[in-house]
C-alpha positions as CSV (number, residue, x, y, z in Angstrom):
1,M,27.1,-2.6,10.6
2,M,25.9,-4.9,7.7
3,L,22.4,-5.4,6.7
4,F,21.6,-9.2,7.0
5,R,18.4,-10.8,7.8
6,T,19.3,-14.4,9.8
7,Q,17.7,-17.2,7.4
8,L,15.3,-19.9,9.1
9,K,16.1,-23.6,8.1
10,Q,13.9,-24.4,4.9
11,P,11.8,-27.6,4.4
12,Q,13.5,-29.8,2.1
13,S,10.8,-28.7,-0.5
14,L,12.8,-25.4,-0.4
15,L,16.2,-26.3,-1.4
16,K,16.4,-25.1,-5.4
17,Q,17.1,-21.6,-3.9
18,P,19.5,-19.2,-4.9
19,Q,23.0,-20.4,-3.6
20,S,23.7,-16.6,-2.6
21,L,20.3,-16.8,-0.3
22,L,22.7,-17.4,2.7
23,K,25.4,-14.5,1.7
24,R,25.6,-11.3,3.5
25,P,25.0,-8.3,1.4
26,P,28.1,-6.7,-0.5
27,A,29.5,-3.9,1.7
28,H,28.8,-0.9,-0.4
29,W,24.8,-1.7,0.2
30,V,25.1,-0.7,3.5
31,R,24.5,3.0,5.0
32,H,25.6,4.5,8.0
33,L,24.6,7.3,10.0
34,S,26.6,10.1,9.0
35,N,26.4,13.1,11.3
36,A,25.5,13.6,15.2
37,A,22.5,11.3,15.2
38,S,24.5,7.9,15.2
39,L,27.5,8.5,17.6
40,T,26.0,6.9,20.7
41,P,24.9,3.3,19.7
42,V,21.4,1.5,20.8
43,P,21.4,-1.7,22.0
44,G,19.6,-3.9,19.5
45,L,18.7,-1.1,17.1
46,D,20.0,-1.1,13.5
47,L,19.6,1.8,11.1
48,S,22.0,0.4,8.1
49,H,19.3,-0.6,5.8
50,E,17.6,2.9,5.5
51,R,17.4,4.1,2.5
52,L,15.2,6.9,0.9
53,R,12.5,5.9,-1.2
54,R,9.4,8.4,-0.5
55,A,8.0,8.4,-3.9
56,V,8.1,6.2,-6.8
57,F,7.2,7.4,-10.3
58,Y,6.2,5.1,-12.2
59,V,7.4,6.7,-16.3
60,P,5.5,4.6,-18.9
61,C,9.0,3.6,-21.2
62,S,7.0,3.4,-24.2
63,D,6.6,7.3,-24.3
64,E,9.7,9.1,-25.0
65,R,8.3,12.2,-24.4
66,K,7.4,11.6,-20.3
67,I,10.8,9.8,-20.5
68,L,12.7,12.6,-20.9
69,K,10.5,15.1,-18.5
70,S,11.4,12.0,-15.8
71,H,14.7,13.7,-15.7
72,T,13.9,16.5,-14.1
73,S,12.3,14.8,-11.2
74,R,12.5,15.2,-8.1
75,A,11.3,11.7,-6.9
76,D,13.3,9.7,-4.9
77,C,12.9,6.3,-7.4
78,I,12.3,6.6,-10.9
79,M,10.5,3.3,-12.1
80,F,10.7,3.0,-15.5
81,D,6.8,1.0,-16.7
82,L,7.3,-1.9,-19.1
83,E,3.8,-3.3,-17.2
84,D,0.5,-1.6,-16.7
85,G,1.7,2.0,-18.2
86,V,2.4,0.2,-21.8
87,S,-0.2,-1.2,-23.8
88,F,0.2,-4.8,-25.1
89,N,0.9,-3.6,-29.0
90,R,3.7,-1.3,-27.4
91,K,5.4,-3.9,-24.9
92,S,8.2,-4.4,-27.3
93,H,8.9,-0.7,-28.1
94,A,8.7,-0.3,-24.6
95,R,11.7,-2.7,-24.0
96,S,13.5,-1.3,-26.7
97,L,13.8,2.1,-25.0
98,V,14.7,0.8,-21.6
99,L,18.3,0.4,-21.7
100,Q,18.9,3.9,-22.9
101,A,16.0,5.2,-20.0
102,L,18.1,3.6,-17.6
103,A,21.3,4.9,-19.1
104,D,20.3,8.9,-19.6
105,S,18.4,9.1,-16.1
106,P,20.0,11.4,-13.6
107,C,17.8,10.2,-11.3
108,R,18.9,9.1,-7.5
109,E,17.3,5.6,-7.5
110,R,16.6,3.9,-11.3
111,G,14.4,1.3,-11.8
112,V,12.3,-1.0,-14.1
113,R,8.7,-2.6,-13.7
114,I,8.6,-5.5,-15.3
115,N,5.5,-7.9,-16.7
116,A,4.6,-10.5,-14.2
117,L,6.1,-13.5,-14.3
118,A,2.7,-15.4,-15.4
119,S,2.4,-13.4,-18.2
120,G,5.2,-14.9,-20.4
121,L,6.8,-11.6,-20.9
122,G,8.4,-10.6,-17.3
123,L,11.6,-13.0,-17.7
124,D,12.3,-11.5,-21.0
125,D,12.2,-8.0,-19.4
126,L,14.5,-9.0,-16.7
127,A,17.1,-10.4,-18.9
128,T,16.9,-7.2,-20.8
129,I,17.2,-4.9,-17.8
130,V,20.3,-6.6,-16.1
131,Q,22.3,-5.5,-19.6
132,S,22.0,-2.4,-18.0
133,S,25.1,-0.8,-15.3
134,R,22.6,1.7,-14.4
135,L,19.6,-0.6,-13.0
136,D,19.6,-0.2,-9.0
137,V,16.2,-2.2,-8.2
138,V,13.5,-4.3,-10.3
139,M,10.0,-4.3,-9.1
140,V,8.2,-7.4,-9.4
141,P,4.7,-7.5,-10.1
142,K,2.0,-9.9,-8.6
143,V,4.5,-11.7,-6.5
144,E,2.9,-14.7,-5.0
145,S,5.4,-16.9,-3.3
146,A,8.9,-17.3,-2.5
147,K,9.7,-19.0,-6.0
148,D,8.6,-16.1,-7.6
149,V,11.4,-14.3,-5.9
150,W,14.3,-17.0,-6.3
151,D,13.1,-17.3,-10.1
152,V,13.9,-13.1,-10.8
153,V,17.2,-13.5,-8.3
154,R,18.5,-16.5,-10.8
155,V,18.4,-14.0,-13.7
156,I,20.1,-11.2,-11.7
157,E,23.1,-13.5,-10.6
158,E,23.2,-15.2,-13.7
159,A,24.1,-11.5,-15.1
160,K,26.4,-11.1,-12.0
161,K,24.9,-7.9,-10.9
162,E,24.0,-6.4,-7.1
163,V,20.6,-5.3,-8.6
164,R,17.6,-4.6,-5.1
165,V,14.1,-6.5,-5.8
166,I,10.7,-4.9,-4.5
167,A,8.0,-7.5,-4.0
168,G,4.9,-6.3,-5.6
169,I,1.9,-8.1,-3.3
170,E,-1.4,-7.3,-5.4
171,T,-3.1,-10.7,-4.9
172,A,-4.9,-12.8,-1.7
173,K,-2.1,-15.1,-2.6
174,G,0.2,-12.4,-2.0
175,V,-1.2,-11.5,1.0
176,V,-1.4,-14.7,2.6
177,N,2.5,-15.8,1.8
178,V,3.6,-12.5,2.4
179,R,6.2,-13.9,4.8
180,E,7.9,-16.1,2.9
181,I,8.4,-13.3,0.3
182,A,9.5,-11.3,2.5
183,E,12.4,-13.8,3.8
184,A,13.0,-15.3,0.4
185,H,16.3,-13.6,-0.2
186,P,18.5,-10.7,1.0
187,L,17.7,-9.0,-2.5
188,V,14.4,-8.0,-1.1
189,D,14.2,-4.6,-0.6
190,A,10.9,-3.9,-0.1
191,L,7.5,-5.0,-0.3
192,L,4.9,-2.8,-2.5
193,F,1.2,-2.9,-1.7
194,A,-0.9,-2.6,-5.2
195,A,-4.7,-1.7,-4.3
196,E,-6.2,-2.2,-7.8
197,D,-5.2,-5.4,-8.6
198,Y,-5.8,-6.6,-5.0
199,C,-9.5,-5.8,-5.3
200,A,-9.6,-7.2,-8.9
201,D,-8.7,-10.2,-7.1
202,T,-10.6,-10.4,-4.3
203,C,-14.1,-8.7,-5.4
204,I,-13.7,-5.8,-3.0
205,T,-15.6,-3.0,-3.6
206,R,-13.8,0.3,-3.3
207,T,-15.1,3.0,-1.2
208,P,-13.5,6.8,-0.3
209,S,-12.8,5.6,3.5
210,R,-10.6,2.6,2.1
211,K,-11.8,0.6,5.1
212,E,-12.0,-3.0,2.8
213,L,-7.8,-2.1,2.4
214,Y,-7.0,-1.4,6.1
215,Y,-6.1,-5.5,6.8
216,A,-4.2,-5.8,3.6
217,R,-2.0,-2.9,3.9
218,A,-1.2,-3.2,7.2
219,V,0.0,-7.1,6.9
220,V,2.3,-5.6,4.4
221,A,3.5,-2.8,5.7
222,T,3.9,-5.2,9.5
223,T,5.7,-7.7,7.7
224,A,7.5,-5.4,5.8
225,H,9.4,-4.0,9.2
226,A,9.7,-7.4,10.8
227,F,12.3,-8.2,8.5
228,K,13.6,-4.9,7.8
229,L,12.6,-4.4,4.4
230,Q,10.7,-0.7,2.8
231,A,6.8,-0.6,2.9
232,I,5.3,1.0,-0.5
233,D,2.0,1.9,-0.3
234,M,-0.6,2.1,-3.3
235,V,-1.5,4.5,-5.9
236,T,-4.0,7.3,-5.5
237,M,-6.0,6.8,-9.0
238,D,-7.5,10.0,-8.4
239,F,-4.2,12.0,-9.1
240,R,-5.9,15.4,-10.0
241,N,-7.2,15.7,-6.0
242,P,-4.3,17.0,-4.0
243,R,-6.7,16.4,-1.0
244,V,-7.4,13.0,-1.4
245,L,-3.6,12.3,-2.2
246,E,-2.3,14.1,0.9
247,E,-4.8,12.2,3.4
248,E,-3.5,8.5,2.2
249,S,-0.2,9.8,2.1
250,Q,-0.5,10.9,5.5
251,E,-2.6,8.0,6.6
252,G,-0.1,5.5,4.9
253,A,2.9,7.1,6.6
254,E,0.8,7.1,10.1
255,M,0.6,3.2,9.3
256,G,4.0,2.5,9.0
257,F,4.6,3.0,5.5
258,T,7.8,4.6,4.1
259,G,6.7,5.5,0.4
260,K,4.3,5.8,-1.8
261,Q,3.7,4.7,-5.6
262,V,2.7,7.7,-8.1
263,I,1.5,8.0,-11.3
264,H,1.6,11.7,-12.1
265,P,4.6,14.2,-11.7
266,S,2.1,16.3,-9.4
267,Q,1.8,13.9,-6.8
268,V,5.7,13.5,-6.3
269,D,6.5,16.8,-4.2
270,I,3.2,16.2,-1.5
271,V,4.2,12.8,-1.6
272,Q,7.9,13.2,-0.8
273,D,6.8,15.9,2.0
274,C,4.3,13.4,3.6
275,F,6.7,10.6,4.1
276,A,9.5,12.6,5.7
277,P,9.3,13.6,9.4
278,P,7.6,16.3,10.2
279,R,9.6,19.4,11.5
280,E,8.1,19.0,15.0
281,A,8.7,15.3,15.1
282,V,12.6,16.1,14.2
283,D,12.6,19.0,17.1
284,R,11.5,16.4,19.6
285,A,13.5,13.5,18.4
286,I,16.3,15.7,18.9
287,R,15.7,16.4,22.2
288,I,14.6,13.2,23.2
289,V,18.1,11.6,21.8
290,S,20.0,14.6,23.5
291,G,18.3,13.6,26.7
292,Y,19.4,9.8,26.4
293,R,23.1,10.6,25.2
294,T,23.4,12.6,28.9
295,N,21.4,9.9,31.2
296,S,23.4,7.4,29.9
297,E,26.8,8.7,30.2
298,A,25.2,9.5,33.8
299,G,24.2,5.8,34.2
300,K,20.7,6.5,34.1
301,G,18.1,4.4,32.1
302,A,14.7,6.0,31.6
303,F,14.5,9.7,32.1
304,D,11.9,12.6,32.3
305,L,11.3,14.8,29.0
306,D,8.3,17.6,29.4
307,G,6.8,15.3,32.1
308,K,6.6,12.4,30.0
309,A,8.6,9.1,30.7
310,I,11.3,8.2,28.0
311,D,12.3,4.8,27.9
312,M,14.0,3.0,25.1
313,P,11.4,2.1,22.8
314,V,11.0,6.1,22.5
315,V,14.5,6.5,22.3
316,K,14.6,4.0,19.3
317,W,11.6,6.0,17.9
318,A,13.8,8.6,18.0
319,Y,16.6,7.7,16.2
320,R,14.8,6.3,13.0
321,V,13.2,9.8,13.0
322,L,16.1,11.4,12.7
323,R,18.4,9.1,10.6
324,R,15.0,9.3,7.6
325,A,15.1,13.4,8.2
326,E,19.2,12.8,8.1
327,L,17.9,11.2,4.4
328,A,15.7,13.8,3.3
329,G,17.6,16.8,3.7
330,I,16.3,18.3,6.7
331,N,18.9,19.7,9.4
332,V,19.5,17.7,12.6
333,S,22.1,18.7,14.9
334,L,22.2,17.8,18.5
335,S,23.6,19.9,21.5
336,N,25.8,17.9,23.2
């Protein structure tokens, strides 16, 4: 199965989109279920877009010591930072180091957070990093419209590169326009929520309960899933408090986020554990999928498991759990 998001007709004012907007993404982007969990297709379920990106770890690209230390990180995604993690007087130095940082990194996914386009630095950052053959993803902060995405995509296309885009939703305008951002281009791979900038933009007062952020987080997570994108949750700023980190991570996973931003090496393992399916969920999903196969072969639809009705929405949930478990390296073996 190929990942392809159906494009809606756009008004005449939006005709200056990149020419590749309607193209199907390259075949090698697509990842398929590799083992027993994928053998029985489920109508209407497409897992080809799934990618493991639990911890997105920001590494300031102005600090050579931290760049080197990131080589040993277990984070699913290393994001070399040219934006908030770099002081203004070190921006040029950070940009001068980024290509070597990408070239040397042994990590699973290598990305760069550029400066916001409105800063006047973002497109120059992008022109530099697309020179790298090791760049997998670019994180664009403070995206507020589809045009912001198109401006980034044009540079990527001119460089003839295949680089995924994470769109940062960090302002009230970004939240209001999140749908058009999500469907702006097939290169958009994830939506990311940044709480601190959002609070600054909306004059929201942060509280330990995080209730003031619920609406914006829910909008970002729901929109991401509507367009088959990943949803990356906010940073836990209290990075020396593992209890708060675990609580926030579990909450984010329950809200539908697929991963979380981290700013300190000590946060990585907790986040990756929280955004991997728990063993109990995996075991139940195995039983559901096994039951689904047996009953499907017998021509049955909904079936009973432990006194509870199992219908197609529950089966789809089970397949999604098993796919994420596979990607996280959790053993998934089905009897049947």
